[in-house]
Residue, then its C-alpha position, 0 to 999 in steps of 0.5 A: m500499499n502506497e504512503f500518502e503524500f503528506d506522510t511522504a512529504t513530512s517524514v523525519a528521520d533521526g532530525d533528518a528531513a526534506i522540503h518536498d517540491g509541490w507544496d508551494i506557493g510561487g516556488n516557496a513552501n507553504g507555511g502550514y507544510l512547513m509547520a507540519l514537517a518541522a512538528r513531526g520531528l518535534l514530535q518524536a522528541s516528545g514522545r506525545p501523540d498530538p501536537i496542542s500548541l505550536t507557533a512558528h517564527y519564519l525567518s527565511p523562505g523554505r525551498p525544496g532539498p533536505v534540512r535538519i530539524d533541531d529539538e530541545v524538551v524544554k519539561a516533560g510534564r504531566r499532562f504535557t511535553t514542551v519542546s523547542g526546535r529549528m528547522h535549518r539548511d547550510g547554517t540558515t535557520l528557516l523557521q524557529l519553534v517552540g510547542a506543548f505536546g500531549d494527548l487528545s484522545q481524552p478531552l481534559g474537561r467537560y465543560e464547554h462554552l463556545a461563542s459560535g457554531p461551524p460557518e455556514l456553508p453549502p455541501f462540499e461538492e457545491c463549493t468551489p474547489r481551489t486550483r494551482e491557478q487562481g490568482n496571481v500567483e502559482v500554488a502548486m499544492m493544491d494539485r495535492l490538497d482538495v480545498r473548496i471555497h464557498p461560491d459567494h468568496l470569490g469575487w477576488m478572483r474576478g477582481a470584484p472583492r467582497g470588502v470583507a475579510e472572510i474566507a471560507g470552504w472545506f479542506a480535505f486532502a486530494d488522495g484521501r488521507p484522514l485528517d489527525t492533528l498534524a495536518l491541521l497544521m497545514v489545514c489552517d494555512a491552506f486557503p487564500p488570505a482572507v484580505f484578498h477580499l479588501d481593495m488590495p491586488p493579490g499576491w504572495v503573503p509572507t508569514v511572519e508568525y503563526t500559531v495553531h491550537v489543536r483542540a481535538v482529533p477531527a472526526p472522519g471526513p472533511v473540515r469547515c474552515v473560516f479565516r477572518s483578517r481584523f487590522v491590516q496597517g503598516g505592511f502587516l495583517d493579522e488572520d484569525g482561523e477556526v477548523w470545525d470537523s464533521e461532528g461540529r467540534l471545534v478541532a484547531q484555532s490559528r493565529q497569524l501574522g504576515l505581510t501585506p501582499l507582494g506581487 
């Protein structure tokens, strides 16, 4: 049986790994993919099955080729193991990370308060597939992902942005790989930036800092996603994301600080 593409592309052996071709936007590896690749190495060091909270600072673009992932266990506690690490190549650090890892197979508490629920979306089949040709930058990773965009959130592609920095849709892997907590690190960075719906030309949005909080192990099936930007100022933007599984549970949240689109 063939291994799923995501598992091959995030393989780590004793800290040795490689950025694989085809997981990029305009030649630069997607930030969520890079985080997932580095997180697999940190997971191995933690001895825990799930990332709980992971933050990455992006210092250099990720081009295809070998990389090294170094890790240091900061603290191994009863519930969580905290690990710091970096992804580097030829003396250049690409990512600097710190994360908490644990086991989400059992909830840590029973009380719930949810200020909102999953985004309202048409069925998966009625949403528009994101392709590698959309926008001004080629998105090669769309050959490996099945991202479906809400039909009402496509105006930026026609030069008619909505004026509301929000984008929603579905996520699945093109080869049918089941979603797990590691994959959620990429899910949160797989959609067009919400700021494309503002009055600015779309382009590459470099990530400065990216944080994902994993809340639960996703149930089988595609996940619903929504991303919103509230503040764009001084060349920076923020983007907050939510990921909800097929059973209507919040499984991940994200926050990203990025630069405004580069043409």
